[in-house]
Phi, psi and omega in degrees: 000134181255127182247139183243126172237131180240125174240116182254130177212108183273118179226112178056041175082012183240124175276128198290285190207164175221146187230136176237157173238136181220137179287149177290166179068011176291143186278172180300133178092358180297128181290129178257312180175164176256105185297317184296314180293316183295333178269357179072031180279155177284112185296334182284345184251006182297314182292317182293332179267010174055063176294124185204164181264137175297125186304323185289346183258004182294147177223146182288347186276340185234153178216147180239130173280113186288347181274324182238357176079015182279131176259128182218165181283127179260330181213141183303135185259124173255104185301320183295331179282324184279312191247002180055236185258014180298139181294326180242132180238110184238137169252136184249139178220132182240125179237157179209160176242150177255164173054068356274169183287125174227129184247136179232135178255122182251122177251129179244111178274123178272112184275131181287140171243157184280074183254004180227126176277156174296151179215147178264151179300325180233145178285336178240125180244125182249133178233126178259126182230130179289146180292345180274358180298135182272154177302143184097349178293138185253142180228107180297141178251155177298137183278149172274158181239129176236114183293344177289164183231172177067224182290342179270358181283176180301125183255320184199171175240155178220151180226153179301138182297130180208178184262353188251329187229155168218163182258136173246107182273126181238156182247130178280171180295334178273004177096349180286148181251142174220159185247141174244132178275118185254127179285123182258335183215140183299146182265155177226107184300326184291330178280316183211116186278338179212153179232139180240129180224157174264120178263123184242131173255130185238131176267180185259015181288169178236108357285158181290150177243151187230158173224144186232159175210154180271120180261119180249120179254115177262131180267121184256165177289158193288138168227110199294326187242143178249153177298153181227126176281159180296324179209150183288330183231134177242143176237136181214148178251142183218127177288144176295160179065020177295136182300154179297139180093354179293136179290129176266309179199149175252111180272154180216124175233149182237151179223126184287345179290168179245165178067214182294333177292345178250357179274123190257142175238131181259145177200162175285145176293159185290337188265009175282157184285157179293331180294325177294321179294331178287325186273330187232155177225149180236138178276120186297330184272320188260341184077019181275122178260127182234164176283129182260324177214174188296131179261131184240122180298325182293341176278312178201141181262355182211133176234142176247124181244120178262124184239141174237148179236130184221138179279173184265005179285168178293149180053043183291143178248129184277143172256148187234148173213167181235134179246119177263116180256112178265121182274127179266134183288140173241142181286076183250008180234120176283152177302152180244128180251128180232122177272120180278319178210143181224129175279125184294321181215155179227139181291144178291349175265007182300137181286152175303137182099000178292131183284129180256320184206156174240130182219159175233149181231129180227158176216125183287341180289171185242165176052230183298328179291343182254358177281135189236138171245128185243138179208164176255131181278151171082171180266086180235152183280048179224157176214162178266140179231118179301141183243280185217122183054244182263022180260145178225154173243143173263121182235160177289144184241019181168177180292147177252148177222106183297331181292335176272321179210119182271352176202158179227140171259108184263117181252122178257129180243127174247126184229130178273174184256015179288178178233118353287156182287138178248146183223153176226143178227146174220146183239147172232152179253123181249118177273138177263113181281146187279143170239151182281078183247009179229123176282149175301144181235126178288150181293340175207145185287331182230130177250124172263115184247121180259123182234124178286135181299164182066026178293162178281127177303136182091001182284145175291133182241331181188173176223132173257145184228131174238146181243142178228116182289352177289179181232169176063220180298330181292342180250005179279108189260136172238141183252147177209161177258129179282137186295134172199169182252140174234115183052043176080005180234154182297141179298336182286354170270353180260313183224159174226164181225140173283117188293344180265321186258341184080012179286135179260139180231142175276130181266352179215166176274120184279147178238114183300327183288339178261328184213114184271327176196160174207157185233140175213170182250138171249149182236135174249124184232135177271176183256017180284182178228113359283160180290137176244149183210165173213161184240155173220154181261133177244121177250114180267119181251118182278125180267127185291140170244153179279077184247006179235119176287158177300149179239122180278122183249347176200144356280153176243147179220189181288136180056032176079004180244124181269144177248122181238133180280148175226111178299143180296335184267010183298137178279162174301136182094002179294134181280107180284308178196173176233122179280121178249123179225157175222155180231125183291347178285186185227160175067221180297333179292342181249000178280122190251151173226145186246145178203157177264120184268329186207149174097359181241041184293331181269005175071028181292329186238158172227146184242128173283113187291346180267312187266344182080014179282129178259115182235161177281142178267341180201178180287157177286134181291136179291341181276352186285140178296124183294339179271355181271120181270157171271117179262101184255137174249112183262131176252133174247123186233135176270178184252023178284177178235112356283155181290147177243153184216160174223160180234154176226139181259126182235123173264119177262117185255131178283127179229162177286322177209161180288326182296319179297319180296320180294321181295319180296319180293321181296321180296317181294321183289324181295327178291321185288330189250007184298319181295316181294322182293327179298314179296317180295322181296320179297313180298318182295316180297321177297318180294318181297319180299317180295316181294321180298316179298315180296322180293322179297322179296314180294319180297322180298318179294314183290320181296329177297321181285332188253028182299317185291342184281337180057038176230173189248145186251141177223155179276174177279189184301338180282345179240027188291329184295333177264358187290324184298315180297314181300309185291326180295319182297315180287330178294322179293334181281347182283150177290322181239130180274127180271133173259162183294337177292343178274356186258137177237131182263115178236156181280137180291157183292338183270006175280120190277327186255140177276338180269194181282126176284139182277143178266122181290141179277132186233130175258354181289147180265355183277132183291138175083004180294322173220140181226157170257143184240123175253134178242114179229156169241127177256124183231142170282163179296331182272338184237033183298331181274345186264324189254129171208104185246147177264133179249113179263126186230109179291143175233134172238108189237128177273145183299324180293329178295323179288326178294327182268344188239079176270050199230307222270133167242145188283147174226177182294146181278358181110350181259080180110173181273138181235142179268160174298326181295339180300308183290323181294317180291322181294327184283346184251008181228098181220149176226198181248146177240143179255000182289144177243351179281141182301328186246012182286344184251019176302133187270170172269012189298314185289345177301326179261341190249332189091314170196171182205160173303327186294336177284340186256323193236139172274161175236130184248147170241137181305151183295338180275005174085355180280148177288123181292143177291149178298135185297339184289340178285344180244029189259136176214122171246116184306131177086001181235149181264339182237157183239132180286162176289130178222168174217132184245133176242128181235131174223148182237124178280175181298333183285348181093353179289150181243139175234148183233132174235128182243118179244120183217162175293161176293127186234135182286072175252150178286156177301329179294318178290325184292340182263018177230116179238121173268103189256126183266127179196153180289321190243131182295327181297319178294322181296317179297317179298322181294323180299317181296315181294324181298315182296326178297315180291328177297318179295319180299312184291327180294337180272343186244346185233188177295158180309130189245128179236104185290144173255134184258131187237155165236145180227139187295122171091331184219170173226000000 
């Protein structure tokens, strides 16, 4: 019969124990109990929670089915073999579940069955009794042995019925029973020399089992006195591990007889156990009991030694005594540490209190020697937590960081409180598993990369490096470039990065003159989960090379040779011309010096090497042939390494006066270009007519809407050719005519910047893709508080135009007087426009003005945001000391052709001067095309406006 006892006690997450009873001798497969059901566990979660037996508690007699929790007999159990004579025979089994950790202690009590009968050491037992023995004399008999315990153990003795003896069954302090033969009637040797009886030992089983022996009583001749011990029971204490030969006790018995009848011999009684005979020895003559072999308290704490003393006389009668030996514990056993389960690794993100290991600590010693103190050595982020009885768990005691320590050696020390104290230590190694808790970090937040222009595409330029203290996939870094635009193109068309090494490569050959530097972001990302990343800034700085020779932009002449007049009466120091050159490089590579290479052998001229001014060094010789020109070759050299240079050819022609020379040149040019101007004029007139018609339609619509305002409407710069007619008509209809002196230009409130607004550089050819927006309010002196209009003006500016045109400030278009401040103010107040319609940005300017410079002329600000110098500071008209007010408008169509329109006040220049323009430009083809277009517009304007006399200008560096 199997009996189940369940004791539940929850301590720190551990369910304590369950107990079963099973009879011994049960066969293999005998069902003991279902641990999972009896504990009320969820059967569906046994496998997932890794239901298992603690290895140190396994026994060959029992087995547990880990799938269903059934406990069954694996091997037949012989209780007498396992537990000897112990009253209680228990087998222990410890099982546990993970996630969370739960420990269960299973006790299996092996119940004794009456499978062993009592047995005597000898089948024949002989007892010698003197005939002089008086009734009541007792004679101990050898005890029978029954390996069963409890009710199945030896219960009593029985003897064959007779007239002389009876049995007195007595119980020892350890529960064992023994029989004494008591003389009931005096013996008479002469009548019967021996008596034979059957001695029977009976156990308490059901049914009872018996063992028998033949008891032979020999009747001896009389010996009147028997030995007598000092006391019937002796008690003595003995420390365990006492060396062999140590005296346990000295016994003493006396006999009143003399001679051999009084000479006493000591011996162990027949019914003591064989283990006592192994541990102790007695001296037959002296009665000295000594230690024979090592005594262990953990084996037994008490031994009973039965001793008899008998004289050597005939018919000797033995005297008996009992010696109780109490074994005293010595601290001879160090604590024992057993790890039941150990977690191989723990995540660095594990919360405090995470279980790392389960261990048990035991000590075989008793009392103070068996009390144990357990601790963890060293400064480690772990602690011990008591669990159940002698069980402890090792749990985390704080945050873990694998980057600081990737593993820990946890040493557990168990120390008892005995004297001297004994200790045991065991260590386990706990690996800290990595979590992706560290983002890659670049070695520096900003990388300055210097790349010399004209590099080879695909060349290595730099390496960025990021470090990640994690390991494995969490430290596997990949690099990438974050998307951004550089000059309207993806940064990935400029540079690339090796995603494994972080090496940066240039994908194109950089040109310092087009791009001086650019900035982008690189990203380092690990392969962990979740992915972590960080960014760094890379600034690529293009280093200039001296790869551009100087370019002479003025003076220009036919077939690359300029003709400059020199009056015969010129004084020394007379300014013949000024060589204007520019270099697309920067720094020393763009610093220029000028010199005369050829044609000045007689020292007639001198050249300012800094400014490029060509002046006379002395007067013209009167003997020189007036038709003989000075053929000068001018060299312009930069200061780069190696230096680059360009040359310009200048023919200096002797003339009587500069005015005469200009008139002759104008006549020749008009003949050469008359045919081209006719064609251009036809095209221009057709375009103007179309624009005028379109402007009239728009004006009609707008004027209808603005009748109540009593002001005049004008279009933006795209409808300027029709603006004069429109504005003139409405101006005549006004009661009072407004003059430009009545108009004041103030900045609108919605203009955000006080400085010069930068004009964005655009390479797109589509009109209206980007515009500049100017916001102005035009007010009369009398209505300054009432009128404030915004003028939106689209600008379409090509980047190359800005590189070549570091120039223009607006001036009056010729319709009225204009102040210098008009152009200066206009050039410093610009915004952005979003309009894409050609006429969507027509201003309200003409409503107050009738017309304005703003309808005719754009104002440019250099792309680098600097205020352009006034063109008049860089103005030179050969032969003149003053420069007229002019305004230059430059626009570049998608085809790249350039056209120039010059609108200026009437200036008292001679016809000879008006027909000479020193035009600055990089490419001669563009300059020639510009000349043709200019003449077309001059002809157009001369037919529609006041007589127009163009002034020809040169400007340093640009045209």
